[in-house]
N, C-alpha and C positions, 0 to 999 in steps of 0.2 A: 471600497469593495471588501466583502467578506471572503476569506479563503482559508486554506490550510497551510501549515508549515511544520517543519521538523526542527527541533532545537538541537544544535550540534553539541550543546553542553549537557542537557538532560536526556537526550535521545527520545523525547516525548513528542507526540503529534498534537499541535495546537490549532484551534480555530479562532480567528479574530479578524480585525480589519487590517488591510494591507495597504502599503503605498510603495511606489518605486523607490529603491535604495539610491540615495544620492551618490553619484560618481561611479555606479556599477550598472551599466546598461543591461536590461533584461532580467534584473533580479529585484524581487520585492521583499519587504520586511514587514513582520507583524508589528503593529503599534497599538498601544492602549491595552484594554482588557483582553486577556487570552484565556481560552477554556481548554483544558486538557481533554482531548477526545481520543486518546491513544487506544484504549480498550474497545471503544465503539467502532472506530475505523478498522482496526485489525479484524474484529469480528465480522463486520460487513464485507470486507475484502475476502475473508475466508469463505463466507457463504456464497459470494459471487463466484469464486473459483469452483466450489462444489456444484453449482448450477451449470457451469460451463464445461465441466469434466465430461467428455464423451463416455457414455455408458459402455461402449464396446472398444474403448481405447486399448490397443494391443499391449502397451507398456504400462497402462494405468497412470499416465502422466499427462498433465495439461500445463502448458507454459506460456508465459507472456514475455515479450521482449520489446524494446523500443530502439528505434534507429539512433545511432550515436551513443548507445550505452553498452558498456562491456559486460553487463550482467543479464541473467535470465532468471525470472521468478517462476518456480515450478510448484505444482501441487502433485503429490504422488498418492495414489489410492493404496490403503493398507491391503495386504493380502488377506483374504478371508481366513478365519480360524478353521482349522480342520476339525471335523466332527469326531468325538471320542469313539 
């Protein structure tokens, strides 16, 4: 199966073939040739956030959270520049 993973050493996002990790249930590992897709993935996620940001969001914030995760990912709209 082809999937994505994050290297805990380089902090880069890789795409490659995965297989279940021996001795660790529910965890997969990238095996063989890996392709660094960090810039592309971050760019696509950024664009996804922009398309999901409500135009009339009162706080100019859109966030995503996942059950069982102690973190929230937010996108905050810049305040418009004031006209001179």
